[in-house]
KOLDODREN-700860 format. One record per residue (C-alpha): residue in three letters; x, y, z. Coordinates in steps of 0.25 Angstrom, whole numbers, padded with zeros to 4 digits, always signed. Layout:
BEGIN
ALAXYZ/...
END
This chain:
BEGIN
MET-0019-0085+0113/THR-0019-0099+0108/ARG-0033-0105+0105/ILE-0035-0120+0109/ALA-0045-0130+0103/VAL-0048-0142+0111/THR-0054-0155+0104/GLY-0062-0165+0112/ALA-0066-0154+0120/ALA-0077-0161+0128/GLY-0068-0172+0132/ARG-0061-0174+0145/MET-0048-0168+0140/GLY-0055-0158+0131/LYS-0062-0151+0143/VAL-0049-0150+0151/LEU-0042-0144+0139/ILE-0052-0133+0138/GLU-0051-0131+0153/ALA-0035-0130+0152/ILE-0036-0120+0140/ASP-0046-0111+0148/GLU-0035-0110+0159/ALA-0024-0106+0150/ASP-0022-0091+0148/ASP-0015-0092+0134/LEU-0024-0102+0127/THR-0039-0102+0124/LEU-0049-0112+0120/GLY-0052-0109+0105/ALA-0060-0122+0102/ALA-0065-0135+0108/ILE-0070-0146+0100/VAL-0079-0158+0103/HIS-0085-0170+0095/PRO-0094-0165+0084/GLU-0106-0173+0090/SER-0104-0168+0104/SER-0116-0161+0110/LEU-0106-0151+0116/VAL-0103-0144+0102/GLY-0105-0129+0104/ALA-0105-0129+0119/ASP-0095-0120+0126/ALA-0081-0127+0128/GLY-0078-0121+0141/GLU-0092-0124+0147/MET-0090-0139+0142/ALA-0076-0140+0149/GLY-0082-0134+0162/ILE-0074-0121+0162/GLY-0085-0112+0158/LYS-0089-0106+0145/ASN-0078-0101+0136/GLY-0085-0098+0123/VAL-0079-0110+0115/SER-0089-0118+0109/LEU-0086-0133+0107/ALA-0084-0136+0092/ALA-0087-0149+0085/ARG-0075-0149+0075/VAL-0061-0143+0076/GLU-0064-0137+0062/ASP-0075-0129+0068/VAL-0065-0121+0077/LYS-0053-0121+0068/ASP-0051-0106+0069/ALA-0053-0106+0085/PHE-0040-0113+0089/ASP-0025-0113+0087/VAL-0021-0126+0095/LEU-0030-0139+0096/ILE-0029-0148+0108/ASP-0033-0163+0105/PHE-0034-0174+0116/THR-0044-0182+0108/PHE-0043-0195+0100/PRO-0033-0198+0088/ASP-0043-0197+0077/LEU-0049-0184+0081/THR-0035-0178+0085/LEU-0030-0181+0071/GLU-0042-0174+0065/ASN-0039-0162+0073/LEU-0024-0163+0070/ALA-0027-0163+0055/PHE-0036-0151+0057/CYS-0025-0143+0065/SER-0015-0147+0054/ARG-0024-0141+0044/HIS-0026-0128+0051/GLY-0013-0126+0058/LYS-0017-0128+0072/GLY-0009-0133+0083/ILE-0013-0146+0091/ILE-0011-0152+0104/ILE-0013-0167+0104/GLY-0015-0175+0116/THR-0023-0187+0110/THR-0017-0201+0113/GLY-0019-0214+0106/MET-0014-0210+0092/THR-0008-0221+0083/ASP+0006-0218+0077/ALA-0001-0215+0064/GLU-0009-0204+0071/LYS+0003-0199+0078/GLU+0009-0197+0064/GLN-0002-0189+0059/VAL+0001-0180+0071/ARG+0015-0179+0067/ILE+0012-0175+0053/ALA+0002-0164+0057/ALA+0013-0158+0066/GLU+0021-0155+0054/LYS+0010-0144+0051/ILE+0005-0140+0065/PRO+0011-0140+0080/VAL+0006-0152+0087/VAL+0008-0156+0102/PHE+0005-0171+0103/ALA+0007-0178+0116/PRO+0000-0190+0123/ASN+0000-0182+0136/MET+0000-0167+0138/SER+0003-0168+0153/VAL+0015-0160+0157/GLY+0018-0170+0167/ILE+0018-0182+0158/ASN+0027-0175+0148/VAL+0037-0172+0159/MET+0036-0187+0163/LEU+0039-0191+0148/ASP+0052-0183+0149/LEU+0056-0189+0162/LEU+0053-0203+0157/HIS+0062-0202+0145/LYS+0073-0198+0154/ALA+0070-0209+0164/ALA+0069-0220+0154/SER+0082-0216+0147/VAL+0089-0217+0160/LEU+0082-0230+0165/GLY+0084-0237+0152/ASP+0081-0252+0149/ASP+0083-0257+0164/TYR+0069-0252+0167/ASP+0055-0258+0163/VAL+0045-0248+0159/GLU+0030-0248+0161/ILE+0020-0237+0158/ILE+0007-0237+0165/GLU-0004-0227+0162/ALA-0019-0225+0167/HIS-0030-0217+0161/HIS-0045-0215+0162/ARG-0055-0226+0157/HIS-0058-0217+0145/LYS-0045-0217+0138/LYS-0045-0224+0125/ASP-0030-0227+0122/ALA-0020-0235+0129/PRO-0009-0234+0133/SER-0011-0219+0134/GLY-0003-0210+0125/THR+0005-0205+0137/ALA+0009-0219+0141/LEU+0014-0222+0127/ARG+0021-0209+0127/LEU+0028-0212+0140/GLY+0032-0226+0134/GLU+0037-0219+0121/VAL+0046-0210+0130/VAL+0052-0221+0138/ALA+0054-0230+0126/ASP+0061-0219+0119/ALA+0070-0217+0130/LEU+0073-0232+0131/GLY+0076-0233+0116/ARG+0063-0241+0114/ASP+0051-0241+0104/LEU+0039-0241+0112/ARG+0031-0248+0101/GLU+0040-0260+0103/CYS+0042-0260+0118/ALA+0028-0256+0123/VAL+0020-0267+0130/TYR+0005-0263+0133/GLY+0000-0271+0145/ARG+0003-0285+0149/GLU-0005-0297+0150/GLY-0003-0312+0152/PHE+0011-0319+0152/THR+0019-0308+0146/GLY+0033-0312+0150/GLU+0044-0303+0156/ARG+0043-0289+0151/SER+0055-0285+0141/ARG+0065-0275+0145/SER+0061-0266+0134/GLU+0045-0265+0135/ILE+0038-0253+0140/GLY+0025-0258+0146/PHE+0011-0250+0146/GLU+0000-0252+0156/THR-0013-0245+0154/ILE-0024-0242+0164/ARG-0038-0236+0160/ALA-0047-0232+0172/GLY-0056-0222+0178/ASP-0053-0207+0176/VAL-0037-0208+0176/VAL-0032-0196+0169/GLY-0019-0202+0166/ASP-0008-0209+0174/HIS+0005-0214+0168/THR+0017-0221+0174/VAL+0030-0226+0168/LEU+0037-0236+0176/PHE+0052-0240+0175/ALA+0055-0252+0183/THR+0068-0261+0185/MET+0073-0270+0195/GLY+0073-0262+0208/GLU+0066-0250+0205/ARG+0054-0243+0197/ILE+0053-0229+0192/GLU+0039-0223+0189/PHE+0035-0211+0181/THR+0020-0207+0183/HIS+0011-0196+0179/LYS-0003-0195+0183/ALA-0013-0185+0177/SER-0025-0182+0186/SER-0032-0172+0177/ARG-0033-0170+0162/MET-0029-0155+0164/THR-0014-0160+0164/PHE-0016-0164+0150/ALA-0023-0151+0146/LYS-0013-0142+0153/GLY-0002-0149+0144/ALA-0010-0147+0132/ILE-0012-0133+0135/ARG+0003-0132+0137/ALA+0005-0138+0124/ALA-0005-0129+0117/ARG+0002-0117+0123/TRP+0016-0122+0118/LEU+0011-0125+0104/GLN+0008-0111+0101/ASN+0016-0106+0089/ARG+0024-0120+0088/PRO+0028-0124+0074/ALA+0022-0137+0068/GLY+0027-0149+0075/LEU+0024-0161+0084/TYR+0026-0158+0098/ASP+0023-0165+0111/MET+0022-0161+0126/GLN+0037-0163+0127/ASP+0039-0151+0118/VAL+0028-0143+0125/LEU+0035-0145+0138/GLY+0049-0143+0133/LEU+0054-0157+0137/LYS+0061-0160+0124/GLY+0075-0155+0124/
END
């Protein structure tokens, strides 16, 4: 049975991950890590997550539980994720990364680590959003340059990066299908006298409000019609279930950089 470690275990996503692992028959929670200064260090992870005691004590450092897990799931912040990635690389552990907001240089560190260990790195672990990515590539390829593209995303007030990693990935997929470079054609919000939109630009609009888990819409619009692809997440469990699916898929995989398209068999 594969042993899973969850870092950021006391956070919103960490608790849901612990619950999802508890529901899996073929996975077990081997370790759960919280901030070293947290008052929860030493407490029972299951009790903290609201599923009842499971005998796993919350650890302050991943080093303290290095022999207790096979795969680490990390939905934290770029600097901490890279520390955990380096640890996993040194000790031959697989890692599932759902952290967003990474720079190109930080993503390069992930790529380098994946030469030694298996890594699943995806800005959104939802099965639904990854099916949407596949559909978007096909749609954009057919619609071509005759349609304007706008991406609208909404998240809770606590989210720190914008646009979301998922929105950027949606944009990358559409840009790739249209033969564009997102770094050159993306427009992030509009204000003032902007003039007419160019045919090649891909626009992004960001909403931060309340407790929105995650809404994403890609709009294709031309004279006479609009086509919208929308995904709405109402629970973080959808991301946790995807991460669990990725952890299950990662078992016995060779070193390499994978994403949810690999996990779901959508690359072909």
